[in-house]
Backbone of each chain as nested JSON, in Angstrom:
{
  "chains": [
    {"id": "A", "residues": [
      {"number": 1, "name": "MET", "atoms": {"N": [106.624, 114.295, 114.14], "CA": [105.818, 113.423, 113.287], "C": [106.585, 112.141, 112.942]}},
      {"number": 2, "name": "GLU", "atoms": {"N": [107.896, 112.303, 112.687], "CA": [108.696, 111.129, 112.314], "C": [108.69, 110.08, 113.419]}},
      {"number": 3, "name": "LYS", "atoms": {"N": [108.786, 110.58, 114.673], "CA": [108.82, 109.644, 115.802], "C": [107.518, 108.884, 115.884]}},
      {"number": 4, "name": "HIS", "atoms": {"N": [106.412, 109.632, 115.674], "CA": [105.095, 109.016, 115.744], "C": [104.957, 107.963, 114.644]}},
      {"number": 5, "name": "LEU", "atoms": {"N": [105.379, 108.315, 113.422], "CA": [105.291, 107.377, 112.301], "C": [106.171, 106.154, 112.562]}},
      {"number": 6, "name": "ASP", "atoms": {"N": [107.361, 106.383, 113.136], "CA": [108.246, 105.263, 113.473], "C": [107.538, 104.296, 114.416]}},
      {"number": 7, "name": "ARG", "atoms": {"N": [106.82, 104.894, 115.395], "CA": [106.131, 104.047, 116.374], "C": [104.999, 103.251, 115.695]}},
      {"number": 8, "name": "VAL", "atoms": {"N": [104.268, 103.938, 114.807], "CA": [103.175, 103.254, 114.089], "C": [103.741, 102.109, 113.251]}},
      {"number": 9, "name": "MET", "atoms": {"N": [104.858, 102.374, 112.552], "CA": [105.438, 101.333, 111.693], "C": [105.907, 100.14, 112.529]}},
      {"number": 10, "name": "ASP", "atoms": {"N": [106.485, 100.427, 113.706], "CA": [106.896, 99.325, 114.586], "C": [105.687, 98.521, 115.048]}},
      {"number": 11, "name": "ASP", "atoms": {"N": [104.596, 99.235, 115.353], "CA": [103.348, 98.571, 115.772], "C": [102.83, 97.658, 114.669]}},
      {"number": 12, "name": "VAL", "atoms": {"N": [102.823, 98.203, 113.422], "CA": [102.319, 97.431, 112.282], "C": [103.153, 96.164, 112.113]}},
      {"number": 13, "name": "LEU", "atoms": {"N": [104.459, 96.322, 112.198], "CA": [105.361, 95.192, 111.976], "C": [105.261, 94.142, 113.079]}},
      {"number": 14, "name": "SER", "atoms": {"N": [104.764, 94.548, 114.247], "CA": [104.668, 93.584, 115.354], "C": [103.456, 92.657, 115.195]}},
      {"number": 15, "name": "ASN", "atoms": {"N": [102.58, 92.963, 114.228], "CA": [101.43, 92.082, 113.995], "C": [101.884, 90.778, 113.343]}},
      {"number": 16, "name": "PRO", "atoms": {"N": [101.227, 89.654, 113.68], "CA": [101.649, 88.368, 113.123], "C": [101.522, 88.336, 111.603]}},
      {"number": 17, "name": "GLY", "atoms": {"N": [102.548, 87.814, 110.938], "CA": [102.506, 87.66, 109.476], "C": [102.996, 88.856, 108.696]}},
      {"number": 18, "name": "VAL", "atoms": {"N": [103.078, 90.018, 109.336], "CA": [103.487, 91.221, 108.597], "C": [104.997, 91.187, 108.363]}},
      {"number": 19, "name": "THR", "atoms": {"N": [105.397, 91.312, 107.09], "CA": [106.827, 91.269, 106.775], "C": [107.409, 92.662, 106.533]}},
      {"number": 20, "name": "SER", "atoms": {"N": [106.572, 93.573, 106.048], "CA": [107.083, 94.93, 105.826], "C": [105.926, 95.908, 105.633]}},
      {"number": 21, "name": "CYS", "atoms": {"N": [106.249, 97.188, 105.766], "CA": [105.241, 98.213, 105.509], "C": [105.916, 99.463, 104.943]}},
      {"number": 22, "name": "VAL", "atoms": {"N": [105.148, 100.205, 104.152], "CA": [105.658, 101.428, 103.52], "C": [104.584, 102.51, 103.655]}},
      {"number": 23, "name": "PHE", "atoms": {"N": [104.993, 103.739, 103.96], "CA": [104.045, 104.853, 104.002], "C": [104.48, 105.911, 102.996]}},
      {"number": 24, "name": "VAL", "atoms": {"N": [103.47, 106.455, 102.293], "CA": [103.735, 107.328, 101.144], "C": [102.917, 108.6, 101.284]}},
      {"number": 25, "name": "ASP", "atoms": {"N": [103.456, 109.742, 100.872], "CA": [102.655, 110.982, 100.918], "C": [101.851, 111.151, 99.618]}},
      {"number": 26, "name": "HIS", "atoms": {"N": [101.117, 112.272, 99.496], "CA": [100.218, 112.435, 98.353], "C": [100.951, 112.6, 97.029]}},
      {"number": 27, "name": "GLN", "atoms": {"N": [102.251, 112.892, 97.102], "CA": [103.03, 113.033, 95.861], "C": [103.714, 111.731, 95.456]}},
      {"number": 28, "name": "GLY", "atoms": {"N": [103.517, 110.69, 96.264], "CA": [104.172, 109.415, 95.974], "C": [105.576, 109.327, 96.546]}},
      {"number": 29, "name": "LEU", "atoms": {"N": [105.882, 110.246, 97.459], "CA": [107.22, 110.208, 98.075], "C": [107.162, 109.381, 99.353]}},
      {"number": 30, "name": "CYS", "atoms": {"N": [108.238, 108.65, 99.616], "CA": [108.248, 107.733, 100.752], "C": [108.384, 108.483, 102.072]}},
      {"number": 31, "name": "LEU", "atoms": {"N": [107.477, 108.215, 103.006], "CA": [107.576, 108.806, 104.344], "C": [108.357, 107.888, 105.27]}},
      {"number": 32, "name": "GLY", "atoms": {"N": [108.271, 106.59, 105.008], "CA": [108.989, 105.636, 105.843], "C": [108.733, 104.228, 105.372]}},
      {"number": 33, "name": "ALA", "atoms": {"N": [109.671, 103.34, 105.68], "CA": [109.508, 101.928, 105.323], "C": [110.158, 101.082, 106.41]}},
      {"number": 34, "name": "ARG", "atoms": {"N": [109.579, 99.938, 106.676], "CA": [110.121, 98.988, 107.654], "C": [110.108, 97.592, 107.032]}},
      {"number": 35, "name": "GLY", "atoms": {"N": [111.012, 96.747, 107.471], "CA": [111.029, 95.376, 106.973], "C": [111.733, 95.285, 105.63]}},
      {"number": 36, "name": "LYS", "atoms": {"N": [111.331, 94.282, 104.852], "CA": [112.046, 93.978, 103.605], "C": [111.721, 94.94, 102.458]}},
      {"number": 37, "name": "ALA", "atoms": {"N": [110.632, 95.681, 102.565], "CA": [110.219, 96.533, 101.44], "C": [111.235, 97.637, 101.192]}},
      {"number": 38, "name": "SER", "atoms": {"N": [111.421, 97.984, 99.923], "CA": [112.346, 99.073, 99.626], "C": [111.554, 100.373, 99.481]}},
      {"number": 39, "name": "THR", "atoms": {"N": [112.229, 101.48, 99.708], "CA": [111.559, 102.782, 99.617], "C": [111.213, 103.116, 98.164]}},
      {"number": 40, "name": "GLU", "atoms": {"N": [111.808, 102.369, 97.212], "CA": [111.586, 102.663, 95.786], "C": [110.174, 102.355, 95.317]}},
      {"number": 41, "name": "CYS", "atoms": {"N": [109.443, 101.503, 96.063], "CA": [108.092, 101.141, 95.608], "C": [107.062, 102.187, 96.033]}},
      {"number": 42, "name": "ALA", "atoms": {"N": [107.497, 103.257, 96.724], "CA": [106.56, 104.262, 97.238], "C": [105.704, 104.868, 96.123]}},
      {"number": 43, "name": "GLY", "atoms": {"N": [106.338, 105.243, 95.013], "CA": [105.618, 105.876, 93.91], "C": [104.534, 104.971, 93.345]}},
      {"number": 44, "name": "ILE", "atoms": {"N": [104.88, 103.696, 93.186], "CA": [103.927, 102.722, 92.634], "C": [102.737, 102.567, 93.581]}},
      {"number": 45, "name": "ILE", "atoms": {"N": [103.021, 102.508, 94.874], "CA": [101.939, 102.337, 95.862], "C": [100.987, 103.538, 95.817]}},
      {"number": 46, "name": "GLY", "atoms": {"N": [101.548, 104.735, 95.742], "CA": [100.722, 105.936, 95.625], "C": [99.89, 105.905, 94.35]}},
      {"number": 47, "name": "ALA", "atoms": {"N": [100.518, 105.461, 93.245], "CA": [99.819, 105.413, 91.951], "C": [98.687, 104.389, 91.979]}},
      {"number": 48, "name": "ILE", "atoms": {"N": [98.909, 103.249, 92.63], "CA": [97.872, 102.209, 92.728], "C": [96.677, 102.752, 93.525]}},
      {"number": 49, "name": "ALA", "atoms": {"N": [96.951, 103.432, 94.652], "CA": [95.865, 103.997, 95.468], "C": [95.087, 105.038, 94.669]}},
      {"number": 50, "name": "ASP", "atoms": {"N": [95.802, 105.877, 93.894], "CA": [95.154, 106.893, 93.042], "C": [94.243, 106.241, 92.012]}},
      {"number": 51, "name": "GLN", "atoms": {"N": [94.798, 105.221, 91.349], "CA": [94.072, 104.551, 90.26], "C": [92.805, 103.877, 90.795]}},
      {"number": 52, "name": "ALA", "atoms": {"N": [92.913, 103.18, 91.941], "CA": [91.757, 102.471, 92.497], "C": [90.689, 103.462, 92.959]}},
      {"number": 53, "name": "ALA", "atoms": {"N": [91.106, 104.622, 93.449], "CA": [90.142, 105.618, 93.93], "C": [89.298, 106.17, 92.778]}},
      {"number": 54, "name": "LYS", "atoms": {"N": [89.811, 106.074, 91.533], "CA": [89.068, 106.574, 90.363], "C": [87.84, 105.715, 90.069]}},
      {"number": 55, "name": "LEU", "atoms": {"N": [87.861, 104.475, 90.546], "CA": [86.783, 103.532, 90.252], "C": [85.444, 104.067, 90.753]}},
      {"number": 56, "name": "GLU", "atoms": {"N": [85.428, 104.557, 91.993], "CA": [84.204, 105.146, 92.54], "C": [84.59, 106.396, 93.324]}},
      {"number": 57, "name": "PRO", "atoms": {"N": [84.803, 107.519, 92.619], "CA": [85.319, 108.72, 93.28], "C": [84.381, 109.285, 94.339]}},
      {"number": 58, "name": "GLN", "atoms": {"N": [83.081, 108.923, 94.247], "CA": [82.119, 109.436, 95.23], "C": [82.228, 108.724, 96.568]}},
      {"number": 59, "name": "HIS", "atoms": {"N": [82.931, 107.598, 96.62], "CA": [83.079, 106.852, 97.87], "C": [84.42, 107.145, 98.535]}},
      {"number": 60, "name": "LYS", "atoms": {"N": [84.507, 106.744, 99.803], "CA": [85.761, 106.846, 100.552], "C": [86.808, 105.949, 99.889]}},
      {"number": 61, "name": "SER", "atoms": {"N": [88.096, 106.257, 100.092], "CA": [89.158, 105.445, 99.475], "C": [88.985, 103.973, 99.819]}},
      {"number": 62, "name": "PRO", "atoms": {"N": [89.1, 103.097, 98.818], "CA": [88.917, 101.667, 99.095], "C": [90.175, 101.026, 99.692]}},
      {"number": 63, "name": "ILE", "atoms": {"N": [89.989, 99.818, 100.21], "CA": [91.134, 99.002, 100.62], "C": [91.478, 98.118, 99.424]}},
      {"number": 64, "name": "ILE", "atoms": {"N": [92.732, 98.134, 99.016], "CA": [93.158, 97.36, 97.848], "C": [93.989, 96.189, 98.357]}},
      {"number": 65, "name": "VAL", "atoms": {"N": [93.62, 94.99, 97.972], "CA": [94.342, 93.805, 98.46], "C": [94.825, 92.981, 97.276]}},
      {"number": 66, "name": "PHE", "atoms": {"N": [96.133, 92.807, 97.153], "CA": [96.71, 91.907, 96.159], "C": [97.058, 90.615, 96.871]}},
      {"number": 67, "name": "GLU", "atoms": {"N": [96.694, 89.489, 96.318], "CA": [96.958, 88.218, 97.003], "C": [97.521, 87.185, 96.047]}},
      {"number": 68, "name": "ASN", "atoms": {"N": [98.431, 86.339, 96.551], "CA": [98.701, 85.068, 95.882], "C": [98.588, 83.988, 96.961]}},
      {"number": 69, "name": "ASP", "atoms": {"N": [99.116, 82.79, 96.693], "CA": [98.878, 81.704, 97.65], "C": [99.522, 81.954, 99.01]}},
      {"number": 70, "name": "THR", "atoms": {"N": [100.623, 82.679, 99.032], "CA": [101.364, 82.796, 100.288], "C": [101.448, 84.229, 100.832]}},
      {"number": 71, "name": "ARG", "atoms": {"N": [101.264, 85.204, 99.992], "CA": [101.464, 86.595, 100.424], "C": [100.308, 87.509, 100.057]}},
      {"number": 72, "name": "ALA", "atoms": {"N": [100.232, 88.606, 100.786], "CA": [99.232, 89.622, 100.453], "C": [99.851, 90.998, 100.613]}},
      {"number": 73, "name": "CYS", "atoms": {"N": [99.389, 91.925, 99.797], "CA": [99.804, 93.323, 99.914], "C": [98.531, 94.147, 100.048]}},
      {"number": 74, "name": "ILE", "atoms": {"N": [98.43, 94.888, 101.136], "CA": [97.211, 95.645, 101.432], "C": [97.543, 97.13, 101.372]}},
      {"number": 75, "name": "ILE", "atoms": {"N": [96.774, 97.878, 100.586], "CA": [97.049, 99.306, 100.394], "C": [95.797, 100.105, 100.729]}},
      {"number": 76, "name": "GLN", "atoms": {"N": [95.936, 101.164, 101.503], "CA": [94.802, 102.077, 101.699], "C": [95.298, 103.508, 101.865]}},
      {"number": 77, "name": "ARG", "atoms": {"N": [94.527, 104.41, 101.254], "CA": [94.821, 105.838, 101.416], "C": [93.942, 106.397, 102.519]}},
      {"number": 78, "name": "ASN", "atoms": {"N": [94.53, 107.228, 103.387], "CA": [93.754, 107.894, 104.43], "C": [94.187, 109.355, 104.43]}},
      {"number": 79, "name": "GLY", "atoms": {"N": [93.325, 110.241, 103.911], "CA": [93.713, 111.638, 103.771], "C": [94.804, 111.755, 102.733]}},
      {"number": 80, "name": "THR", "atoms": {"N": [95.935, 112.324, 103.122], "CA": [97.018, 112.487, 102.137], "C": [98.035, 111.355, 102.223]}},
      {"number": 81, "name": "ILE", "atoms": {"N": [97.862, 110.493, 103.207], "CA": [98.863, 109.432, 103.417], "C": [98.343, 108.082, 102.933]}},
      {"number": 82, "name": "THR", "atoms": {"N": [99.202, 107.349, 102.249], "CA": [98.855, 105.998, 101.796], "C": [99.759, 105.009, 102.511]}},
      {"number": 83, "name": "GLY", "atoms": {"N": [99.153, 103.952, 103.036], "CA": [99.934, 102.914, 103.718], "C": [99.867, 101.618, 102.944]}},
      {"number": 84, "name": "ALA", "atoms": {"N": [100.963, 100.883, 102.908], "CA": [100.971, 99.553, 102.286], "C": [101.576, 98.565, 103.279]}},
      {"number": 85, "name": "ILE", "atoms": {"N": [100.935, 97.428, 103.419], "CA": [101.416, 96.383, 104.326], "C": [101.61, 95.103, 103.521]}},
      {"number": 86, "name": "PHE", "atoms": {"N": [102.793, 94.519, 103.618], "CA": [103.055, 93.228, 102.968], "C": [102.989, 92.168, 104.053]}},
      {"number": 87, "name": "LYS", "atoms": {"N": [102.232, 91.099, 103.834], "CA": [102.185, 90.062, 104.86], "C": [102.129, 88.662, 104.266]}},
      {"number": 88, "name": "ASN", "atoms": {"N": [102.55, 87.694, 105.07], "CA": [102.419, 86.285, 104.701], "C": [101.053, 85.807, 105.165]}},
      {"number": 89, "name": "ILE", "atoms": {"N": [100.408, 84.964, 104.351], "CA": [99.087, 84.471, 104.768], "C": [99.081, 82.953, 104.839]}}
    ]},
    {"id": "B", "residues": [
      {"number": 1, "name": "MET", "atoms": {"N": [79.303, 83.133, 86.137], "CA": [79.524, 84.243, 87.075], "C": [78.202, 84.711, 87.69]}},
      {"number": 2, "name": "ASP", "atoms": {"N": [77.088, 84.437, 86.984], "CA": [75.784, 84.851, 87.513], "C": [75.451, 84.156, 88.829]}},
      {"number": 3, "name": "ARG", "atoms": {"N": [76.119, 83.009, 89.065], "CA": [75.764, 82.226, 90.248], "C": [76.594, 82.59, 91.477]}},
      {"number": 4, "name": "ILE", "atoms": {"N": [77.511, 83.547, 91.35], "CA": [78.333, 83.932, 92.5], "C": [77.439, 84.638, 93.532]}},
      {"number": 5, "name": "PRO", "atoms": {"N": [77.445, 84.174, 94.803], "CA": [76.564, 84.792, 95.791], "C": [76.901, 86.262, 96.009]}},
      {"number": 6, "name": "GLY", "atoms": {"N": [75.906, 87.111, 96.009], "CA": [76.122, 88.535, 96.266], "C": [76.595, 89.316, 95.06]}},
      {"number": 7, "name": "GLN", "atoms": {"N": [76.719, 88.649, 93.904], "CA": [77.232, 89.308, 92.692], "C": [76.225, 90.351, 92.201]}},
      {"number": 8, "name": "ILE", "atoms": {"N": [76.701, 91.597, 91.936], "CA": [75.787, 92.618, 91.417], "C": [76.258, 93.149, 90.053]}},
      {"number": 9, "name": "GLY", "atoms": {"N": [77.297, 92.544, 89.528], "CA": [77.753, 92.927, 88.2], "C": [79.066, 92.252, 87.87]}},
      {"number": 10, "name": "TYR", "atoms": {"N": [79.298, 91.994, 86.577], "CA": [80.612, 91.472, 86.215], "C": [81.058, 91.966, 84.852]}},
      {"number": 11, "name": "LEU", "atoms": {"N": [82.352, 91.912, 84.651], "CA": [82.97, 92.292, 83.382], "C": [83.963, 91.192, 83.016]}},
      {"number": 12, "name": "LEU", "atoms": {"N": [83.988, 90.836, 81.753], "CA": [84.989, 89.896, 81.267], "C": [85.773, 90.623, 80.182]}},
      {"number": 13, "name": "LEU", "atoms": {"N": [87.077, 90.749, 80.372], "CA": [87.916, 91.502, 79.425], "C": [88.928, 90.581, 78.779]}},
      {"number": 14, "name": "ASN", "atoms": {"N": [89.367, 90.905, 77.572], "CA": [90.496, 90.167, 77.012], "C": [91.793, 90.84, 77.468]}},
      {"number": 15, "name": "GLU", "atoms": {"N": [92.92, 90.296, 77.024], "CA": [94.207, 90.805, 77.517], "C": [94.468, 92.263, 77.15]}},
      {"number": 16, "name": "ASP", "atoms": {"N": [93.802, 92.743, 76.09], "CA": [93.982, 94.143, 75.683], "C": [93.048, 95.094, 76.428]}},
      {"number": 17, "name": "GLY", "atoms": {"N": [92.158, 94.532, 77.246], "CA": [91.237, 95.377, 78.003], "C": [89.903, 95.593, 77.322]}},
      {"number": 18, "name": "ALA", "atoms": {"N": [89.679, 94.92, 76.198], "CA": [88.39, 95.065, 75.498], "C": [87.325, 94.229, 76.216]}},
      {"number": 19, "name": "VAL", "atoms": {"N": [86.103, 94.768, 76.28], "CA": [85.027, 94.075, 76.992], "C": [84.502, 92.928, 76.122]}},
      {"number": 20, "name": "ILE", "atoms": {"N": [84.533, 91.701, 76.681], "CA": [83.998, 90.527, 75.972], "C": [82.54, 90.311, 76.394]}},
      {"number": 21, "name": "SER", "atoms": {"N": [82.299, 90.376, 77.696], "CA": [80.909, 90.324, 78.153], "C": [80.778, 91.066, 79.468]}},
      {"number": 22, "name": "SER", "atoms": {"N": [79.547, 91.426, 79.817], "CA": [79.325, 92.207, 81.029], "C": [77.877, 92.06, 81.47]}},
      {"number": 23, "name": "SER", "atoms": {"N": [77.603, 92.38, 82.732], "CA": [76.204, 92.393, 83.177], "C": [76.056, 93.214, 84.444]}},
      {"number": 24, "name": "GLY", "atoms": {"N": [74.819, 93.451, 84.854], "CA": [74.513, 94.142, 86.105], "C": [75.079, 95.548, 86.154]}},
      {"number": 25, "name": "ASP", "atoms": {"N": [75.616, 95.933, 87.313], "CA": [76.155, 97.291, 87.509], "C": [77.296, 97.606, 86.545]}},
      {"number": 26, "name": "LEU", "atoms": {"N": [77.974, 96.584, 86.07], "CA": [79.151, 96.821, 85.224], "C": [78.844, 96.65, 83.73]}},
      {"number": 27, "name": "GLU", "atoms": {"N": [77.578, 96.623, 83.372], "CA": [77.212, 96.406, 81.973], "C": [77.802, 97.497, 81.075]}},
      {"number": 28, "name": "ASN", "atoms": {"N": [78.586, 97.069, 80.1], "CA": [79.26, 97.967, 79.144], "C": [80.044, 99.089, 79.827]}},
      {"number": 29, "name": "ASP", "atoms": {"N": [80.58, 98.81, 80.986], "CA": [81.288, 99.831, 81.772], "C": [82.758, 99.889, 81.348]}},
      {"number": 30, "name": "GLU", "atoms": {"N": [83.005, 100.569, 80.243], "CA": [84.374, 100.623, 79.717], "C": [85.274, 101.498, 80.569]}},
      {"number": 31, "name": "LYS", "atoms": {"N": [84.676, 102.446, 81.285], "CA": [85.478, 103.318, 82.154], "C": [86.119, 102.471, 83.267]}},
      {"number": 32, "name": "SER", "atoms": {"N": [85.306, 101.639, 83.925], "CA": [85.846, 100.762, 84.97], "C": [86.872, 99.793, 84.386]}},
      {"number": 33, "name": "ALA", "atoms": {"N": [86.592, 99.304, 83.159], "CA": [87.517, 98.372, 82.512], "C": [88.884, 99.041, 82.321]}},
      {"number": 34, "name": "ASP", "atoms": {"N": [88.887, 100.3, 81.881], "CA": [90.138, 101.048, 81.68], "C": [90.887, 101.223, 82.991]}},
      {"number": 35, "name": "ILE", "atoms": {"N": [90.134, 101.571, 84.056], "CA": [90.765, 101.798, 85.361], "C": [91.405, 100.504, 85.867]}},
      {"number": 36, "name": "VAL", "atoms": {"N": [90.685, 99.392, 85.722], "CA": [91.222, 98.101, 86.178], "C": [92.45, 97.709, 85.357]}},
      {"number": 37, "name": "MET", "atoms": {"N": [92.42, 97.949, 84.05], "CA": [93.596, 97.637, 83.224], "C": [94.799, 98.455, 83.688]}},
      {"number": 38, "name": "GLY", "atoms": {"N": [94.556, 99.723, 84.051], "CA": [95.632, 100.574, 84.573], "C": [96.203, 100.01, 85.861]}},
      {"number": 39, "name": "LEU", "atoms": {"N": [95.304, 99.518, 86.727], "CA": [95.746, 98.938, 88.003], "C": [96.61, 97.695, 87.768]}},
      {"number": 40, "name": "ILE", "atoms": {"N": [96.163, 96.853, 86.833], "CA": [96.896, 95.605, 86.57], "C": [98.286, 95.921, 86.01]}},
      {"number": 41, "name": "THR", "atoms": {"N": [98.365, 96.951, 85.18], "CA": [99.674, 97.358, 84.645], "C": [100.595, 97.809, 85.777]}},
      {"number": 42, "name": "LEU", "atoms": {"N": [100.037, 98.565, 86.726], "CA": [100.85, 99.048, 87.854], "C": [101.3, 97.888, 88.747]}},
      {"number": 43, "name": "THR", "atoms": {"N": [100.426, 96.893, 88.897], "CA": [100.692, 95.776, 89.799], "C": [101.989, 95.043, 89.469]}},
      {"number": 44, "name": "SER", "atoms": {"N": [102.283, 94.994, 88.164], "CA": [103.478, 94.25, 87.765], "C": [104.749, 94.92, 88.274]}},
      {"number": 45, "name": "GLN", "atoms": {"N": [104.614, 96.153, 88.774], "CA": [105.818, 96.865, 89.233], "C": [105.939, 96.929, 90.754]}},
      {"number": 46, "name": "ILE", "atoms": {"N": [105.048, 96.247, 91.48], "CA": [105.114, 96.267, 92.95], "C": [106.451, 95.694, 93.423]}},
      {"number": 47, "name": "ASP", "atoms": {"N": [106.835, 96.122, 94.571], "CA": [108.156, 95.885, 95.136], "C": [108.74, 94.467, 94.994]}},
      {"number": 48, "name": "PRO", "atoms": {"N": [109.79, 94.29, 94.198], "CA": [110.408, 92.971, 94.079], "C": [111.171, 92.55, 95.345]}},
      {"number": 49, "name": "ASP", "atoms": {"N": [111.565, 93.514, 96.184], "CA": [112.283, 93.162, 97.409], "C": [111.344, 92.484, 98.414]}},
      {"number": 50, "name": "ALA", "atoms": {"N": [110.098, 93.018, 98.484], "CA": [109.142, 92.457, 99.443], "C": [108.537, 91.164, 98.917]}},
      {"number": 51, "name": "LEU", "atoms": {"N": [108.65, 90.947, 97.61], "CA": [108.082, 89.731, 97.008], "C": [109.188, 88.98, 96.275]}},
      {"number": 52, "name": "PRO", "atoms": {"N": [109.9, 88.123, 96.946], "CA": [111.04, 87.446, 96.33], "C": [110.62, 86.483, 95.222]}},
      {"number": 53, "name": "ASN", "atoms": {"N": [111.577, 86.045, 94.44], "CA": [111.392, 85.055, 93.362], "C": [110.442, 85.537, 92.258]}},
      {"number": 54, "name": "HIS", "atoms": {"N": [110.271, 86.846, 92.141], "CA": [109.425, 87.416, 91.087], "C": [108.021, 86.829, 91.087]}},
      {"number": 55, "name": "GLU", "atoms": {"N": [107.54, 86.421, 92.236], "CA": [106.185, 85.867, 92.262], "C": [105.169, 86.993, 92.069]}},
      {"number": 56, "name": "GLY", "atoms": {"N": [104.143, 86.723, 91.286], "CA": [103.118, 87.738, 91.039], "C": [101.94, 87.537, 91.975]}},
      {"number": 57, "name": "PHE", "atoms": {"N": [100.882, 88.267, 91.709], "CA": [99.664, 88.107, 92.503], "C": [98.614, 87.36, 91.685]}},
      {"number": 58, "name": "LYS", "atoms": {"N": [97.709, 86.688, 92.385], "CA": [96.667, 85.926, 91.694], "C": [95.312, 86.62, 91.758]}},
      {"number": 59, "name": "LYS", "atoms": {"N": [95.114, 87.385, 92.815], "CA": [93.79, 87.984, 92.994], "C": [93.943, 89.417, 93.487]}},
      {"number": 60, "name": "LEU", "atoms": {"N": [93.117, 90.277, 92.963], "CA": [93.114, 91.675, 93.399], "C": [91.712, 92.004, 93.902]}},
      {"number": 61, "name": "SER", "atoms": {"N": [91.611, 92.486, 95.13], "CA": [90.302, 92.891, 95.656], "C": [90.339, 94.382, 95.941]}},
      {"number": 62, "name": "ILE", "atoms": {"N": [89.275, 95.072, 95.596], "CA": [89.142, 96.492, 95.919], "C": [87.9, 96.607, 96.786]}},
      {"number": 63, "name": "LYS", "atoms": {"N": [88.091, 96.884, 98.058], "CA": [86.982, 96.776, 99.01], "C": [86.466, 98.14, 99.449]}},
      {"number": 64, "name": "TYR", "atoms": {"N": [85.201, 98.387, 99.158], "CA": [84.507, 99.565, 99.666], "C": [83.666, 99.133, 100.856]}},
      {"number": 65, "name": "GLU", "atoms": {"N": [82.963, 100.098, 101.48], "CA": [82.232, 99.756, 102.697], "C": [81.156, 98.69, 102.478]}},
      {"number": 66, "name": "GLY", "atoms": {"N": [80.339, 98.864, 101.423], "CA": [79.235, 97.926, 101.236], "C": [79.482, 96.865, 100.173]}},
      {"number": 67, "name": "HIS", "atoms": {"N": [80.447, 97.122, 99.295], "CA": [80.665, 96.185, 98.197], "C": [82.151, 96.097, 97.848]}},
      {"number": 68, "name": "SER", "atoms": {"N": [82.481, 95.112, 97.036], "CA": [83.88, 94.912, 96.649], "C": [83.959, 94.587, 95.159]}},
      {"number": 69, "name": "TYR", "atoms": {"N": [85.135, 94.839, 94.597], "CA": [85.439, 94.366, 93.25], "C": [86.5, 93.279, 93.41]}},
      {"number": 70, "name": "ILE", "atoms": {"N": [86.261, 92.117, 92.828], "CA": [87.241, 91.04, 92.868], "C": [87.731, 90.832, 91.443]}},
      {"number": 71, "name": "ILE", "atoms": {"N": [89.045, 90.869, 91.255], "CA": [89.614, 90.801, 89.91], "C": [90.62, 89.661, 89.84]}},
      {"number": 72, "name": "CYS", "atoms": {"N": [90.5, 88.814, 88.851], "CA": [91.536, 87.796, 88.673], "C": [91.697, 87.473, 87.187]}},
      {"number": 73, "name": "LEU", "atoms": {"N": [92.863, 86.893, 86.883], "CA": [93.212, 86.565, 85.505], "C": [93.09, 85.054, 85.344]}},
      {"number": 74, "name": "SER", "atoms": {"N": [92.344, 84.623, 84.339], "CA": [92.209, 83.189, 84.096], "C": [91.97, 82.965, 82.614]}},
      {"number": 75, "name": "ASN", "atoms": {"N": [92.659, 81.972, 82.048], "CA": [92.475, 81.62, 80.642], "C": [92.666, 82.841, 79.728]}},
      {"number": 76, "name": "ARG", "atoms": {"N": [93.704, 83.616, 80.027], "CA": [94.067, 84.835, 79.268], "C": [92.941, 85.861, 79.217]}},
      {"number": 77, "name": "LYS", "atoms": {"N": [92.061, 85.796, 80.202], "CA": [90.994, 86.79, 80.277], "C": [90.976, 87.384, 81.692]}},
      {"number": 78, "name": "ILE", "atoms": {"N": [90.508, 88.622, 81.778], "CA": [90.438, 89.284, 83.083], "C": [88.988, 89.265, 83.55]}},
      {"number": 79, "name": "HIS", "atoms": {"N": [88.779, 88.659, 84.704], "CA": [87.429, 88.55, 85.256], "C": [87.275, 89.584, 86.376]}},
      {"number": 80, "name": "ILE", "atoms": {"N": [86.243, 90.399, 86.29], "CA": [85.987, 91.409, 87.316], "C": [84.571, 91.176, 87.838]}},
      {"number": 81, "name": "VAL", "atoms": {"N": [84.443, 90.955, 89.134], "CA": [83.121, 90.751, 89.723], "C": [82.892, 91.84, 90.757]}},
      {"number": 82, "name": "LYS", "atoms": {"N": [81.742, 92.489, 90.667], "CA": [81.35, 93.444, 91.711], "C": [80.339, 92.734, 92.593]}},
      {"number": 83, "name": "LYS", "atoms": {"N": [80.603, 92.682, 93.884], "CA": [79.681, 91.954, 94.754], "C": [79.478, 92.665, 96.082]}},
      {"number": 84, "name": "LEU", "atoms": {"N": [78.348, 92.374, 96.68], "CA": [78.051, 92.95, 97.994], "C": [78.873, 92.224, 99.048]}},
      {"number": 85, "name": "ASN", "atoms": {"N": [79.311, 92.965, 100.055], "CA": [80.009, 92.311, 101.158], "C": [78.982, 91.534, 101.974]}},
      {"number": 86, "name": "SER", "atoms": {"N": [79.422, 90.451, 102.594], "CA": [78.492, 89.665, 103.396], "C": [78.098, 90.464, 104.637]}},
      {"number": 87, "name": "VAL", "atoms": {"N": [77.053, 90.019, 105.309], "CA": [76.468, 90.784, 106.409], "C": [77.473, 91.061, 107.526]}},
      {"number": 88, "name": "ASP", "atoms": {"N": [78.343, 90.093, 107.811], "CA": [79.274, 90.29, 108.927], "C": [80.484, 91.144, 108.532]}},
      {"number": 89, "name": "GLY", "atoms": {"N": [80.465, 91.671, 107.321], "CA": [81.536, 92.593, 106.927], "C": [82.67, 91.917, 106.199]}},
      {"number": 90, "name": "ALA", "atoms": {"N": [82.789, 90.598, 106.34], "CA": [83.864, 89.897, 105.642], "C": [83.406, 89.617, 104.213]}},
      {"number": 91, "name": "ALA", "atoms": {"N": [84.32, 89.758, 103.253], "CA": [83.963, 89.503, 101.856], "C": [83.722, 88.008, 101.668]}},
      {"number": 92, "name": "LEU", "atoms": {"N": [82.709, 87.674, 100.908], "CA": [82.456, 86.264, 100.599], "C": [83.562, 85.766, 99.698]}},
      {"number": 93, "name": "SER", "atoms": {"N": [83.893, 84.496, 99.808], "CA": [84.952, 83.989, 98.939], "C": [84.371, 83.661, 97.571]}},
      {"number": 94, "name": "VAL", "atoms": {"N": [85.178, 83.904, 96.528], "CA": [84.711, 83.681, 95.151], "C": [84.818, 82.198, 94.836]}}
    ]}
  ]
}
């Protein structure tokens, strides 16, 4: 599984503008991180995905996008895994 | 806010999370207001390594299949708009 996740993270990072990515399990523990992001933000990313899912629990997990003028952070939960991508825009 | 294309509800909160005004799907929706306040509190702790110079975020979007919530802070108030996604799937700009 680790090898597969490593490959996915490399794929994500090869996209234009992507500076880093973090993957988190359902407990908020870090599964992997690439780029500038630190593994310490894993818990926060899991908590943000949990909190946003409470908004409409009857729907599928939403895509959460934080933006400022130059950067964006995109978070989505899929099953038990939550992914976060930091990118320049 | 009533004139935003595709808007189906909005909430205006003060800095403490109290509802100042609301309409449509979000009328008097204090539960959603609480959830959004929780999200904004968490946002301040997002990774400082990935975001240098302590820069914060200006806009938060929560995108579901058919609709989105767009949240931003302006004039010490939190504006939350619930809107339908445009036909081609891309969210309309606020």
